[in-house]
DOVEX-810240 format. One record per residue: residue in one letter; x, y, z of N, C-alpha, C in turn. Coordinates in steps of 0.02 Angstrom, whole numbers, padded with zeros to 5 digits, always signed. Layout:
# residues N
AXYZXYZXYZ ...
***
This chain:
# residues 426
M+03381+03177-02179+03446+03211-02187+03497+03160-02212 S+03527+03174-02270+03577+03129-02297+03646+03150-02273 E+03678+03107-02235+03741+03125-02203+03802+03096-02239 G+03792+03054-02290+03849+03025-02324+03886+02976-02281 I+03950+02967-02297+03992+02916-02265+04021+02940-02198 G+04022+03006-02187+04058+03034-02130+04036+03007-02062 Y+03971+03008-02050+03947+02985-01985+03955+02911-01976 K+03954+02875-02031+03965+02803-02027+04037+02789-02004 I+04084+02825-02033+04154+02818-02013+04164+02838-01940 K+04134+02895-01922+04142+02919-01853+04113+02869-01803 Y+04054+02842-01819+04021+02795-01773+04065+02734-01761 F+04089+02703-01815+04127+02641-01807+04197+02653-01781 R+04225+02712-01793+04290+02729-01763+04281+02734-01687 T+04228+02769-01666+04215+02777-01594+04201+02710-01562 K+04162+02669-01596+04145+02603-01569+04207+02559-01561 A+04256+02568-01606+04318+02529-01603+04370+02560-01556 N+04350+02615-01521+04395+02650-01475+04459+02673-01509 M+04452+02696-01570+04509+02721-01608+04508+02798-01608 T+04566+02827-01602+04572+02900-01609+04574+02916-01683 Q+04563+02979-01699+04569+03001-01769+04640+02989-01795 E+04689+03000-01751+04759+02989-01771+04771+02916-01791 E+04743+02870-01751+04752+02799-01765+04719+02779-01831 L+04660+02804-01842+04624+02786-01904+04656+02818-01965 A+04679+02879-01958+04706+02916-02016+04776+02894-02035 R+04813+02863-01988+04884+02848-01998+04896+02811-02064 G+04938+02840-02106+04958+02808-02169+04906+02814-02224 I+04850+02847-02210+04797+02853-02261+04784+02926-02279 V+04765+02966-02229+04752+03037-02240+04776+03076-02179 S+04775+03142-02184+04792+03184-02127+04735+03183-02077 V+04750+03197-02015+04699+03199-01963+04647+03253-01978 S+04670+03311-02001+04624+03365-02016+04576+03346-02072 Y+04602+03308-02122+04559+03288-02178+04507+03236-02153 L+04529+03190-02110+04483+03140-02083+04429+03175-02042 S+04449+03226-02004+04400+03263-01965+04347+03295-02009 K+04368+03322-02067+04320+03352-02114+04275+03298-02144 I+04303+03240-02158+04263+03184-02185+04208+03165-02135 E+04228+03159-02071+04180+03139-02020+04125+03191-02010 R+04141+03253-02024+04090+03306-02018+04053+03316-02083 N+04069+03276-02134+04039+03282-02200+04048+03352-02230 S+04106+03382-02215+04120+03449-02240+04175+03448-02294 A+04192+03388-02318+04242+03382-02372+04219+03331-02422 D+04237+03341-02486+04223+03290-02536+04272+03233-02526 P+04247+03174-02505+04294+03120-02488+04326+03089-02549 N+04390+03074-02543+04428+03039-02595+04407+02966-02594 P+04380+02937-02649+04355+02868-02649+04408+02818-02627 E+04470+02827-02648+04524+02780-02629+04537+02783-02554 A+04539+02845-02527+04550+02853-02455+04492+02824-02415 I+04431+02836-02439+04372+02809-02404+04374+02733-02402 E+04394+02703-02457+04396+02630-02459+04447+02603-02409 K+04505+02635-02403+04556+02613-02356+04533+02623-02284 I+04501+02679-02271+04476+02692-02204+04424+02640-02184 C+04379+02624-02232+04326+02576-02218+04354+02506-02209 Q+04407+02489-02246+04440+02424-02237+04468+02419-02166 R+04498+02474-02143+04527+02473-02076+04473+02465-02023 L+04413+02493-02036+04358+02488-01989+04315+02426-02000 E+04329+02389-02055+04292+02329-02074+04218+02344-02085 I+04206+02397-02124+04138+02414-02145+04136+02425-02220 Q+04075+02428-02247+04067+02438-02319+04073+02512-02337 P+04111+02529-02390+04116+02599-02410+04053+02624-02445 E+04013+02577-02472+03951+02597-02505+03892+02584-02458 R+03834+02612-02476+03775+02604-02435+03749+02532-02437 V+03730+02508-02378+03699+02442-02372+03624+02455-02364 L+03587+02446-02419+03516+02462-02419+03474+02403-02397 D+03428+02416-02351+03383+02364-02325+03319+02399-02304 H+03266+02389-02342+03203+02424-02329+03171+02403-02264 N+03188+02344-02239+03158+02320-02176+03183+02359-02115 I+03241+02391-02122+03270+02426-02065+03225+02484-02043 N+03193+02516-02092+03147+02571-02074+03091+02546-02029 N+03062+02490-02048+03007+02462-02008+03030+02445-01937 L+03090+02416-01932+03117+02397-01867+03128+02458-01823 V+03157+02510-01852+03173+02571-01814+03109+02605-01790 Y+03060+02613-01834+02999+02648-01813+02957+02605-01766 Q+02964+02540-01771+02933+02495-01722+02962+02508-01653 W+03027+02517-01650+03061+02532-01586+03039+02599-01558 F+03034+02649-01602+03011+02715-01579+02942+02710-01546 N+02897+02672-01577+02829+02665-01550+02829+02626-01485 Q+02872+02576-01479+02877+02538-01417+02899+02583-01359 L+02948+02626-01372+02971+02673-01321+02915+02722-01302 L+02880+02748-01351+02826+02796-01339+02770+02765-01298 D+02756+02701-01312+02702+02666-01276+02725+02639-01209 G+02790+02643-01195+02815+02617-01131+02821+02542-01128 N+02823+02510-01187+02830+02436-01190+02904+02419-01187 M+02932+02420-01126+03005+02417-01119+03033+02347-01131 I+02994+02295-01120+03019+02227-01134+03032+02219-01208 M+02982+02237-01249+02991+02233-01322+03043+02283-01346 A+03043+02343-01316+03091+02395-01337+03163+02372-01327 H+03175+02336-01272+03243+02312-01258+03264+02261-01311 E+03219+02216-01329+03236+02165-01380+03248+02198-01448 T+03206+02247-01466+03214+02281-01530+03278+02322-01531 Y+03296+02351-01474+03358+02390-01470+03418+02346-01485 Q+03418+02285-01460+03473+02239-01474+03479+02225-01549 Q+03422+02216-01582+03421+02204-01654+03449+02264-01692 I+03429+02324-01671+03452+02384-01705+03527+02393-01697 E+03552+02378-01638+03624+02382-01626+03663+02337-01673 E+03635+02278-01687+03668+02231-01732+03664+02254-01805 E+03615+02296-01820+03605+02319-01889+03622+02393-01897 I+03666+02418-01855+03678+02490-01853+03706+02517-01919 E+03745+02477-01955+03771+02501-02019+03715+02515-02068 K+03665+02472-02069+03606+02483-02112+03567+02544-02089 V+03564+02555-02023+03529+02613-01995+03561+02677-02020 I+03627+02680-02017+03663+02740-02039+03654+02751-02114 D+03658+02697-02152+03650+02703-02225+03580+02723-02245 A+03531+02710-02203+03462+02728-02217+03445+02799-02193 D+03497+02837-02173+03488+02905-02149+03444+02909-02086 L+03447+02857-02045+03409+02855-01983+03454+02864-01922 Y+03517+02880-01935+03568+02882-01882+03548+02927-01824 W+03531+02991-01840+03518+03038-01785+03454+03022-01749 L+03403+02999-01785+03341+02981-01751+03352+02923-01703 V+03393+02875-01723+03408+02819-01678+03450+02842-01619 E+03498+02885-01631+03539+02911-01576+03496+02950-01526 L+03451+02990-01551+03406+03029-01507+03361+02983-01466 H+03335+02932-01499+03291+02886-01462+03331+02840-01415 T+03395+02833-01429+03438+02796-01382+03446+02834-01317 L+03451+02901-01322+03450+02943-01262+03386+02931-01223 F+03330+02931-01257+03265+02918-01227+03263+02850-01193 Y+03289+02800-01228+03291+02731-01202+03332+02727-01138 F+03390+02760-01136+03432+02760-01076+03396+02793-01017 I+03359+02847-01031+03322+02881-00977+03267+02836-00950 L+03228+02806-00996+03172+02764-00975+03195+02703-00935 T+03254+02677-00951+03280+02619-00916+03326+02638-00858 N+03326+02703-00841+03364+02729-00784+03439+02716-00789 Q+03464+02714-00850+03537+02708-00861+03564+02779-00869 L+03564+02816-00814+03577+02887-00816+03649+02904-00834 K+03696+02860-00818+03765+02872-00837+03773+02871-00913 Y+03741+02822-00945+03743+02818-01018+03702+02875-01049 A+03648+02893-01017+03607+02948-01042+03647+03013-01043 K+03686+03024-00991+03727+03085-00988+03778+03086-01045 R+03811+03030-01058+03859+03027-01113+03825+03041-01180 K+03767+03010-01189+03732+03018-01253+03708+03090-01261 Y+03685+03120-01207+03662+03189-01209+03718+03236-01230 I+03777+03228-01200+03835+03270-01217+03855+03260-01289 F+03854+03197-01312+03872+03182-01381+03823+03216-01430 L+03758+03211-01416+03707+03240-01460+03710+03316-01458 E+03724+03344-01400+03727+03417-01394+03781+03446-01438 Q+03836+03409-01446+03892+03433-01487+03874+03434-01562 D+03827+03391-01582+03811+03385-01653+03740+03409-01670 M+03708+03445-01625+03639+03464-01635+03630+03511-01695 S+03682+03544-01717+03678+03589-01775+03662+03551-01839 H+03673+03485-01838+03661+03444-01897+03588+03420-01902 F+03548+03432-01850+03481+03403-01847+03433+03438-01896 N+03391+03397-01928+03337+03426-01968+03278+03442-01922 E+03221+03461-01950+03164+03485-01910+03138+03431-01863 I+03128+03371-01888+03102+03317-01845+03153+03299-01791 E+03216+03295-01810+03268+03279-01761+03273+03333-01709 Q+03265+03396-01729+03267+03451-01681+03209+03446-01631 Y+03151+03426-01655+03093+03416-01611+03109+03363-01558 Y+03135+03306-01580+03150+03252-01533+03207+03272-01486 W+03254+03311-01510+03308+03335-01466+03278+03377-01409 L+03231+03421-01426+03199+03462-01374+03158+03419-01326 K+03120+03373-01354+03077+03331-01311+03119+03288-01265 F+03169+03254-01292+03209+03209-01251+03256+03248-01205 S+03274+03310-01223+03310+03353-01176+03266+03366-01116 G+03200+03375-01129+03153+03383-01074+03154+03323-01027 Y+03151+03264-01056+03155+03203-01015+03221+03201-00976 Y+03276+03217-01010+03342+03214-00978+03346+03263-00920 N+03324+03325-00932+03327+03375-00879+03281+03356-00821 Y+03223+03327-00837+03177+03305-00785+03210+03252-00741 S+03245+03205-00773+03277+03151-00735+03333+03177-00691 N+03360+03237-00708+03412+03269-00668+03386+03325-00623 L+03320+03326-00614+03286+03373-00569+03291+03445-00593 A+03312+03456-00655+03314+03524-00684+03246+03537-00715 Y+03195+03546-00671+03126+03547-00694+03111+03608-00738 E+03138+03666-00721+03125+03726-00761+03154+03717-00831 D+03214+03689-00836+03244+03677-00902+03203+03627-00941 A+03178+03576-00907+03135+03526-00940+03071+03559-00966 F+03041+03600-00924+02979+03635-00943+02989+03676-01006 Q+03043+03715-01008+03056+03757-01066+03071+03716-01129 S+03106+03660-01121+03120+03616-01178+03055+03587-01207 Y+03011+03565-01163+02947+03537-01186+02905+03590-01222 L+02903+03651-01195+02864+03704-01227+02892+03722-01295 R+02958+03723-01301+02989+03736-01367+02973+03679-01415 A+02973+03618-01391+02956+03561-01434+02884+03567-01459 E+02839+03586-01414+02769+03595-01434+02763+03649-01487 K+02798+03704-01478+02793+03761-01523+02817+03745-01593 M+02869+03702-01598+02898+03689-01664+02883+03618-01690 M+02831+03585-01662+02815+03518-01684+02808+03515-01760 P+02846+03473-01794+02846+03471-01868+02778+03447-01895 E+02762+03469-01955+02700+03450-01987+02693+03375-01991 A+02749+03340-02001+02748+03267-02008+02724+03232-01943 L+02728+03267-01887+02709+03236-01823+02644+03263-01795 V+02617+03316-01825+02557+03348-01798+02498+03300-01793 N+02492+03255-01842+02436+03207-01843+02450+03144-01802 N+02510+03139-01774+02526+03082-01731+02499+03098-01661 Q+02437+03077-01648+02403+03096-01587+02437+03068-01524 Q+02465+03008-01529+02499+02979-01472+02560+03021-01453 E+02598+03041-01503+02657+03083-01492+02637+03151-01462 K+02588+03182-01492+02566+03248-01470+02542+03247-01397 H+02502+03197-01380+02473+03196-01313+02522+03170-01261 D+02571+03131-01283+02625+03114-01236+02663+03177-01216 L+02674+03222-01264+02707+03285-01248+02665+03326-01200 Y+02600+03330-01212+02556+03366-01166+02560+03337-01095 F+02560+03270-01091+02563+03237-01027+02629+03254-00991 Q+02685+03253-01028+02749+03269-00997+02752+03341-00973 I+02721+03387-01011+02719+03457-00990+02680+03462-00924 S+02624+03426-00919+02584+03429-00858+02623+03400-00798 C+02662+03348-00811+02702+03317-00757+02753+03366-00729 V+02791+03398-00773+02843+03443-00749+02813+03507-00721 A+02757+03529-00748+02723+03588-00720+02700+03573-00649 T+02678+03512-00636+02658+03492-00569+02718+03495-00521 R+02775+03471-00544+02836+03474-00504+02855+03546-00486 L+02842+03591-00533+02861+03661-00523+02806+03701-00489 Y+02749+03669-00472+02692+03702-00442+02663+03755-00489 Y+02668+03743-00554+02635+03786-00604+02565+03757-00615 T+02520+03772-00570+02455+03739-00570+02414+03753-00633 Y+02417+03814-00657+02379+03831-00717+02402+03787-00776 H+02467+03784-00787+02493+03744-00843+02478+03670-00834 S+02485+03645-00773+02474+03574-00762+02402+03555-00778 T+02354+03597-00760+02283+03580-00773+02265+03587-00847 V+02292+03638-00880+02277+03647-00951+02302+03588-00992 Y+02364+03568-00980+02393+03515-01021+02368+03446-01002 V+02355+03435-00937+02331+03368-00918+02260+03356-00942 K+02220+03409-00949+02152+03401-00976+02155+03377-01049 R+02200+03407-01088+02209+03386-01158+02229+03312-01160 A+02277+03294-01118+02301+03225-01118+02247+03177-01096 L+02210+03194-01042+02159+03149-01016+02104+03137-01066 D+02082+03189-01102+02030+03180-01152+02051+03129-01205 Y+02113+03133-01226+02138+03085-01277+02144+03015-01248 Y+02172+03008-01188+02183+02942-01160+02116+02907-01143 R+02066+02946-01124+02000+02917-01114+01972+02889-01180 N+01978+02929-01232+01950+02909-01297+01986+02849-01327 T+02048+02838-01308+02087+02782-01334+02095+02725-01283 Y+02060+02731-01227+02058+02678-01175+02128+02661-01147 Q+02170+02712-01141+02236+02701-01110+02228+02716-01035 L+02207+02664-01000+02182+02674-00932+02236+02692-00881 R+02296+02664-00889+02349+02682-00842+02364+02757-00847 R+02369+02782-00908+02381+02853-00917+02323+02894-00889 C+02261+02868-00897+02204+02903-00868+02213+02910-00792 A+02234+02857-00760+02245+02858-00687+02298+02910-00669 E+02353+02910-00708+02407+02958-00694+02383+03030-00704 C+02340+03041-00753+02311+03108-00764+02267+03129-00706 H+02228+03082-00679+02184+03098-00622+02226+03115-00560 I+02283+03084-00552+02328+03102-00496+02351+03174-00504 I+02371+03192-00565+02393+03261-00577+02336+03311-00564 F+02276+03294-00587+02218+03337-00573+02206+03342-00498 G+02212+03286-00463+02201+03286-00391+02250+03332-00355 V+02314+03328-00374+02365+03371-00344+02349+03445-00358 A+02328+03460-00419+02311+03529-00437+02252+03555-00395 Y+02200+03514-00388+02142+03535-00348+02161+03542-00275 K+02205+03500-00250+02228+03506-00180+02262+03574-00170 R+02303+03594-00219+02339+03657-00213+02292+03717-00219 M+02235+03706-00251+02184+03760-00257+02134+03756-00199 N+02148+03712-00150+02105+03703-00091+02035+03679-00109 E+02029+03643-00164+01965+03612-00182+01970+03538-00163 V+01961+03525-00099+01975+03459-00071+01930+03405-00100 N+01866+03418-00108+01820+03367-00134+01839+03345-00205 E+01858+03395-00247+01879+03378-00315+01944+03339-00314 A+01989+03357-00269+02052+03320-00262+02039+03248-00244 L+01997+03237-00194+01981+03169-00171+01947+03128-00227 T+01902+03160-00264+01868+03126-00319+01918+03100-00370 N+01966+03142-00388+02016+03122-00438+02063+03068-00411 F+02084+03074-00348+02127+03023-00319+02090+02956-00315 E+02027+02958-00297+01988+02896-00293+01978+02863-00361 L+01967+02905-00413+01962+02879-00481+02027+02844-00501 A+02082+02877-00487+02147+02848-00504+02158+02783-00466 R+02138+02783-00403+02147+02724-00360+02106+02666-00386 K+02045+02680-00406+02000+02627-00432+02029+02596-00496 I+02054+02638-00541+02084+02613-00603+02146+02571-00587 A+02187+02596-00541+02249+02560-00524+02235+02491-00495 I+02183+02486-00454+02165+02422-00424+02139+02374-00477 E+02097+02400-00522+02068+02358-00575+02123+02332-00623 L+02172+02374-00636+02226+02355-00683+02283+02318-00647 D+02281+02316-00581+02335+02289-00540+02401+02326-00555 E+02395+02392-00559+02453+02436-00570+02479+02459-00502 R+02524+02420-00474+02547+02433-00405+02581+02501-00399 E+02623+02519-00448+02659+02582-00444+02612+02642-00442 V+02560+02639-00484+02511+02693-00485+02471+02694-00420 L+02454+02636-00394+02418+02632-00330+02458+02662-00273 V+02523+02649-00273+02567+02678-00222+02564+02754-00226 R+02568+02781-00286+02566+02853-00295+02499+02883-00273 C+02445+02847-00286+02378+02870-00263+02376+02875-00187 N+02398+02822-00153+02397+02821-00080+02443+02875-00052 Q+02500+02885-00084+02546+02937-00062+02513+03006-00068 A+02480+03018-00125+02448+03083-00136+02392+03094-00085 M+02355+03042-00069+02300+03049-00020+02328+03059+00050 G+02384+03026+00065+02417+03037+00129+02439+03109+00136 E+02467+03138+00082+02489+03208+00083+02429+03255+00092 L+02374+03239+00058+02314+03281+00063+02288+03282+00135 Y+02280+03224+00165+02254+03222+00233+02305+03250+00283 G+02368+03241+00268+02420+03271+00311+02416+03347+00310 D+02407+03376+00250+02400+03449+00244+02339+03474+00282 M+02287+03432+00286+02225+03450+00321+02230+03436+00396 Q+02288+03411+00418+02301+03393+00488+02253+03339+00512 L+02233+03296+00467+02192+03238+00484+02240+03178+00489 T+02272+03173+00547+02327+03126+00555+02307+03054+00544 E+02252+03034+00572+02231+02964+00567+02223+02942+00494 Q+02189+02984+00454+02179+02967+00384+02246+02968+00345 A+02288+03017+00361+02354+03021+00327+02395+02958+00341 I+02397+02938+00404+02434+02877+00423+02405+02816+00387 H+02339+02813+00382+02306+02757+00348+02333+02748+00277 Y+02337+02803+00240+02359+02797+00170+02434+02787+00164 Y+02473+02819+00208+02545+02807+00206+02562+02734+00225 M+02522+02706+00270+02533+02635+00288+02516+02590+00229 H+02465+02609+00190+02450+02571+00129+02510+02573+00081 C+02539+02632+00074+02600+02639+00033+02655+02593+00058 Y+02664+02595+00124+02718+02555+00154+02707+02480+00143 E+02645+02457+00154+02631+02386+00145+02641+02364+00072 L+02628+02408+00025+02637+02392-00046+02711+02391-00067 T+02752+02426-00029+02823+02433-00049+02871+02402+00001 K+02845+02376+00056+02886+02349+00110+02937+02298+00085 H+03000+02306+00108+03056+02262+00091+03075+02263+00016 S+03050+02314-00020+03070+02320-00090+03136+02358-00097 F+03155+02393-00043+03216+02433-00042+03219+02480-00103 T+03164+02515-00112+03158+02563-00167+03144+02632-00138 E+03149+02682-00182+03133+02750-00161+03060+02756-00141 S+03016+02716-00173+02945+02718-00155+02934+02697-00082 E+02971+02647-00060+02966+02626+00011+02991+02682+00056 L+03045+02714+00036+03072+02769+00077+03025+02828+00080 I+02991+02843+00025+02942+02897+00024+02885+02883+00073 A+02862+02820+00074+02809+02800+00121+02831+02810+00193 V+02891+02788+00208+02918+02795+00276+02926+02868+00295 T+02950+02908+00246+02958+02980+00258+02891+03012+00273 G+02839+02993+00236+02772+03019+00249+02749+03003+00320 L+02766+02943+00344+02746+02924+00411+02782+02965+00465 F+02849+02972+00460+02882+03009+00514+02864+03084+00511 K+02852+03111+00452+02831+03181+00447+02762+03192+00479 T+02716+03146+00466+02648+03152+00492+02649+03147+00569 Y+02686+03098+00595+02689+03091+00668+02723+03152+00700 Y+02775+03178+00666+02809+03238+00694+02761+03297+00696 N+02725+03308+00641+02678+03364+00638+02621+03357+00689 D+02607+03295+00709+02554+03283+00759+02582+03283+00830 G+02647+03297+00836+02678+03301+00903+02694+03233+00934 K+02690+03179+00896+02705+03112+00922+02777+03094+00906 L+02823+03121+00947+02894+03117+00932+02922+03046+00935 E+02897+03005+00981+02922+02937+00985+02907+02897+00922 K+02846+02905+00897+02827+02873+00834+02868+02901+00776 A+02879+02966+00777+02919+02998+00725+02990+02971+00725 K+03018+02963+00785+03085+02935+00791+03088+02863+00765 Q+03037+02825+00781+03035+02755+00759+03038+02750+00683 W+02997+02791+00649+02995+02787+00576+03055+02821+00544 H+03083+02872+00578+03144+02903+00551+03202+02854+00552 K+03204+02812+00604+03256+02760+00607+03248+02710+00549 E+03185+02695+00532+03173+02650+00475+03199+02682+00411 A+03189+02748+00405+03215+02784+00346+03291+02779+00344 G+03322+02787+00402+03395+02782+00405+03420+02714+00383 K+03385+02661+00403+03404+02594+00382+03401+02586+00306 L+03349+02614+00276+03342+02610+00203+03396+02650+00168 V+03412+02709+00194+03466+02749+00165+03532+02712+00169 N+03544+02679+00226+03606+02642+00234+03610+02579+00191 H+03552+02562+00162+03550+02504+00117+03575+02522+00047 E+03603+02583+00041+03632+02608-00022+03581+02613-00078 L+03522+02639-00060+03471+02652-00111+03494+02711-00153 T+03473+02711-00216+03481+02770-00258+03421+02814-00246 I+03431+02870-00211+03374+02913-00195+03387+02984-00220 S+03333+03020-00232+03340+03088-00258+03367+03134-00203 Q+03401+03186-00225+03431+03233-00177+03379+03267-00133 P+03321+03289-00161+03271+03320-00117+03247+03274-00061 L+03238+03210-00076+03216+03162-00024+03271+03153+00027 N+03333+03149+00005+03389+03142+00050+03394+03202+00098 Y+03384+03262+00070+03385+03322+00113+03327+03322+00162 E+03269+03300+00140+03210+03299+00183+03222+03255+00245 I+03252+03198+00233+03267+03152+00289+03317+03183+00337 S+03368+03217+00310+03419+03248+00352+03390+03305+00392 I+03348+03346+00362+03318+03404+00397+03273+03381+00453 Y+03233+03329+00439+03187+03306+00491+03223+03272+00549 Y+03284+03250+00538+03324+03224+00594+03332+03280+00646 Y+03349+03340+00622+03358+03396+00668+03292+03418+00699 L+03239+03417+00659+03173+03437+00686+03150+03388+00740 I+03164+03324+00730+03140+03273+00777+03185+03268+00839 Y+03251+03270+00828+03298+03257+00883+03327+03320+00914 G+03320+03376+00880+03348+03439+00907+03403+03466+00863 F+03414+03532+00868+03462+03567+00824+03532+03569+00854 D+03581+03572+00809+03649+03593+00828+03676+03632+00769 Q+03740+03650+00771+03769+03692+00718+03770+03657+00650 G+03767+03591+00652+03765+03554+00589+03705+03573+00547 F+03651+03593+00580+03591+03613+00543+03605+03676+00502 E+03638+03725+00531+03654+03786+00495+03696+03772+00433 V+03746+03730+00441+03791+03712+00385+03751+03678+00330 L+03709+03629+00350+03669+03592+00301+03625+03639+00261 M+03589+03683+00295+03541+03726+00261+03576+03778+00218 E+03627+03811+00245+03657+03867+00210+03706+03846+00155 K+03739+03789+00164+03789+03767+00115+03762+03718+00064 E+03708+03682+00082+03684+03630+00037+03611+03639+00016 V+03566+03636+00065+03495+03631+00049+03469+03692+00011 L+03478+03752+00041+03450+03812+00010+03482+03827-00058 P+03549+03822-00066+03578+03833-00133+03553+03783-00184 F+03541+03720-00162+03517+03669-00209+03449+03687-00237 F+03401+03702-00194+03333+03715-00217+03328+03781-00255 K+03370+03830-00236+03371+03893-00273+03398+03882-00343 S+03452+03844-00349+03483+03832-00415+03436+03792-00460 K+03395+03748-00431+03348+03708-00470+03283+03745-00484 K+03276+03806-00458+03216+03847-00467+03154+03811-00440 M+03163+03772-00387+03108+03738-00354+03085+03783-00297 Y+03045+03834-00317+03032+03890-00272+02991+03872-00211 L+02943+03827-00217+02903+03810-00158+02945+03773-00106 N+02985+03725-00129+03030+03690-00083+03079+03740-00052 Y+03104+03784-00094+03152+03835-00070+03120+03878-00016 A+03058+03901-00028+03023+03943+00021+03010+03904+00086 Y+02991+03841+00078+02975+03799+00137+03037+03791+00182 Y+03095+03779+00151+03155+03769+00192+03184+03835+00217 L+03170+03890+00181+03187+03956+00208+03147+03970+00271 Q+03084+03951+00270+03040+03961+00328+03066+03921+00388 I+03085+03858+00376+03112+03816+00430+03176+03847+00458 T+03218+03872+00413+03281+03903+00435+03267+03967+00474 G+03217+04005+00451+03198+04065+00488+03172+04048+00557 D+03132+03995+00562+03107+03973+00628+03164+03954+00674 Y+03214+03920+00646+03272+03899+00687+03308+03960+00716 Y+03322+04010+00673+03358+04069+00697+03315+04109+00746 Y+03250+04108+00738+03206+04142+00786+03211+04108+00855 Q+03213+04042+00854+03217+04004+00918+03282+04019+00955 V+03336+04030+00917+03401+04044+00949+03411+04119+00958 R+03358+04158+00948+03355+04230+00962+03398+04272+00915 K+03409+04247+00856+03443+04287+00805+03388+04316+00760 Y+03355+04367+00787+03293+04391+00756+03305+04425+00688 K+03359+04462+00682+03373+04495+00618+03386+04444+00563 V+03427+04394+00580+03442+04341+00531+03378+04304+00513 S+03337+04291+00564+03274+04257+00554+03229+04295+00505 S+03224+04361+00515+03179+04401+00473+03203+04402+00400 N+03268+04399+00390+03295+04396+00322+03272+04332+00285 Y+03272+04277+00322+03250+04213+00291+03175+04214+00277 Y+03136+04243+00323+03063+04248+00311+03048+04292+00250 R+03085+04347+00244+03075+04392+00187+03092+04357+00122 E+03148+04320+00122+03168+04285+00060+03118+04230+00043 A+03088+04198+00094+03037+04147+00082+02977+04178+00046 N+02956+04237+00068+02900+04271+00035+02917+04290-00037 E+02978+04312-00048+03000+04329-00116+02999+04268-00161 A+03019+04210-00134+03018+04148-00173+02947+04129-00192 L+02900+04137-00146+02830+04121-00161+02802+04169-00213 N+02821+04232-00209+02799+04281-00260+02827+04263-00328 Q+02889+04241-00329+02920+04220-00392+02882+04162-00422 L+02860+04115-00380+02822+04058-00403+02755+04080-00433 R+02721+04126-00399+02656+04150-00424+02664+04185-00491 L+02716+04225-00498+02728+04262-00560+02741+04214-00618 R+02780+04162-00606+02799+04116-00659+02739+04074-00680 D+02696+04056-00632+02637+04016-00650+02587+04056-00691 N+02586+04122-00681+02538+04164-00717+02563+04184-00786 N+02626+04171-00802+02653+04190-00867+02641+04136-00919 
***
């Protein structure tokens, strides 16, 4: 897409923290500058030269064939997850941004910058970039539109808007441009992301279909970390289908790969998944064994992974009726929370809810569930979590002998589960 001088002017004006009024003063009207920046007016060469002088940029294109190689090298580094190299390349691109714009790579770089901010957990910058891109998405060509949909999926996923992420990924798959169809790494990364978000949404059919496609490719190309991650997704799917032996086989495969590669993060996720599996089977000893492995791998890291391990421990002890042990580990969770960790809202709610389950209820529980927890999960369309917490709320009202209120929560929990089944079958 050839955008002319307009986006170049807009970029450097924004970078210089100048308003349109400040840049246009004494040269052109603000309305005319606005049209120039949108490339909707034939620019006056004399005015363009004065505007560019004020911004200290070249009014003509600065052509450099090496910039294409640098930009596409960066795209591949991001796709492969090579964040050390991607960070260094990003710095180079920032220094050569005028050449990037002149080479008509502006929107592709801006879109991949959104991706870069998400991958590096710079969510404040990602939000700004997302809003900026959303305003100009009408200018995107076919390839840019594809990346907008794909990276919107990543953005929504990072903000726990899993249903929105799922729909963005599916739209990206449907309209994948011919130029990208033969890019197997790109195509199968999209399949992998669809399987990840489908797993979050408990869309078991979709997660298994897409993860199988991804796993076949990653096996053939010896991308072993991704193979391990695919086996975890398969394991979760089999667990939800009550095929325990298949679930264990996949978790063990993932665990073996993670140990051989010394991929600690993947190993933590394997142990966590196995702890959840044994916990669901009410095999407390085995569940504790794997959650303790998680804890030992993450201990004193002050990360969400450590908090997830601790949460698994107090939940397992609570479900086994060992309240003193549950209290001990819940206190550890409280210490981590007080350490000002950045934690997801669902995990934060889980810790708060189990405080009441472990120590006893008061009216604060009603306020938490009705004003915060239930509206949150309903708005995010996280139907299984929503149904689970509706059930807990129903149990609470049953205990305090508010039977009619209790039955309403039980009924809504069943409706949420039916909604989940319907969506997974579509």
